[in-house]
C-alpha positions in Angstrom: -1.2 17.9 -2.5 0.8 16.3 0.5 4.3 15.8 1.3 4.5 13.0 0.7 2.3 12.8 -2.7 5.1 16.3 -3.9 8.6 14.1 -2.6 6.1 11.0 -4.7 6.4 13.2 -8.0 9.1 14.1 -7.6 11.4 10.5 -7.6 9.2 10.4 -10.2 10.5 13.4 -12.5 13.7 12.3 -11.8 12.8 8.3 -12.8 11.9 9.6 -16.1 14.8 11.3 -16.7 16.8 9.0 -16.0 15.0 6.8 -18.4 15.1 9.7 -21.1 11.7 10.0 -21.6 12.1 13.6 -20.8 15.2 16.0 -20.7 17.4 17.2 -18.6 15.4 20.6 -19.2 12.0 19.4 -18.9 12.7 17.5 -15.5 13.6 21.4 -14.2 10.9 23.2 -15.8 8.9 20.1 -13.5 11.1 20.0 -10.5 10.7 23.9 -9.8 6.5 24.1 -10.9 7.2 21.7 -7.4 8.3 24.2 -5.8 5.9 26.2 -6.1 3.4 23.9 -5.5 5.4 22.8 -2.4 5.8 26.4 -0.9 1.3 26.5 -1.9 1.6 24.1 0.5 3.7 25.6 3.2 1.3 28.3 3.5 -2.3 26.7 3.0 -3.5 26.2 6.7 -5.5 22.6 6.2 -7.4 20.4 8.2 -7.3 17.4 8.1 -9.7 14.4 9.3 -8.6 11.7 10.8 -8.8 8.8 8.3 -10.3 6.1 9.3 -8.6 3.5 10.9 -7.7 0.1 8.6 -7.0 -3.2 9.3 -5.6 -5.7 8.0 -6.9 -9.5 8.3 -5.1 -12.7 7.4 -7.3 -15.5 7.1 -6.0 -19.4 7.3 -7.6 -22.7 6.9 -5.4 -25.6 6.2 -6.9 -29.0 4.8 -5.4 -30.3 8.3 -8.5 -28.6 9.8 -6.0 -26.0 11.4 -7.9 -22.3 11.6 -5.8 -19.5 12.0 -7.1 -15.2 12.0 -5.0 -12.9 12.4 -6.0 -8.9 11.9 -3.5 -6.1 12.8 -3.7 -2.3 11.9 -2.5 -1.2 8.5 0.1 1.1 9.9 1.6 -2.0 10.8 2.4 -4.0 7.6 5.4 -3.5 7.1 5.8 -6.0 10.0 5.0 -8.8 7.1 8.4 -8.7 5.3 9.5 -10.3 8.7 11.1 -13.8 8.3 8.4 -15.0 10.7 6.1 -13.6 7.9 7.0 -15.4 4.7 4.6 -17.7 3.4 4.3 -20.3 0.5 1.4 -22.7 0.1 2.3 -25.9 -2.2 3.2 -23.6 -5.8 2.2 -20.0 -4.7 5.1 -17.7 -3.4 2.9 -14.8 -1.8 4.9 -11.8 -2.4 5.2 -9.6 0.7 6.7 -6.9 -0.4 4.0 -6.0 -3.0 1.1 -6.9 -0.6 2.8 -4.1 1.6 3.0 -2.3 -2.0 -0.8 -2.2 -2.6 -1.9 -1.7 1.1 0.7 2.0 1.1 -1.3 2.6 -2.4 -4.7 2.3 -0.3 -6.1 -0.8 -2.3 -9.1 -1.7 -0.2 -10.4 -5.1 0.1 -9.3 -8.5 -0.7 -5.8 -8.8 -2.0 -4.3 -12.6 -2.0 -6.9 -15.2 -1.9 -5.1 -18.9 -2.8 -6.5 -22.1 -2.1 -3.3 -24.9 -2.9 -3.7 -28.1 -4.6 -4.0 -29.8 -0.7 -7.0 -27.5 0.1 -5.2 -25.0 2.5 -6.7 -21.6 1.8 -5.4 -18.1 2.5 -6.8 -15.2 2.0 -5.9 -11.3 3.3 -8.1 -8.2 3.3 -7.6 -4.9 4.3 -11.0 -3.4 5.3 
């Protein structure tokens, strides 16, 4: 388990404790087990292959005939949270935060496909 995964698991345990789903004793036992896992992780020598480079593709075809084709590395997907990329088509809001979260979770393939009543089409794909 990677350090990021261990950190996420610790946060989940603390969230369960905050919600009252588990007791403080249970949380302490789980966190102690996580600490042991972390120590084991530090002792392991792990050779990891670099994951294939993924791309985020944003395709827009407007009813007016405009075509936009963007392709950016997934690592830069957090740039989508800037005001320049806020998008609203007709009555459909595109939740950029949700898209970035999905990308962070490793979702691959078409994640957004919107067609407005005016004939505008927006697709967001991770490949």
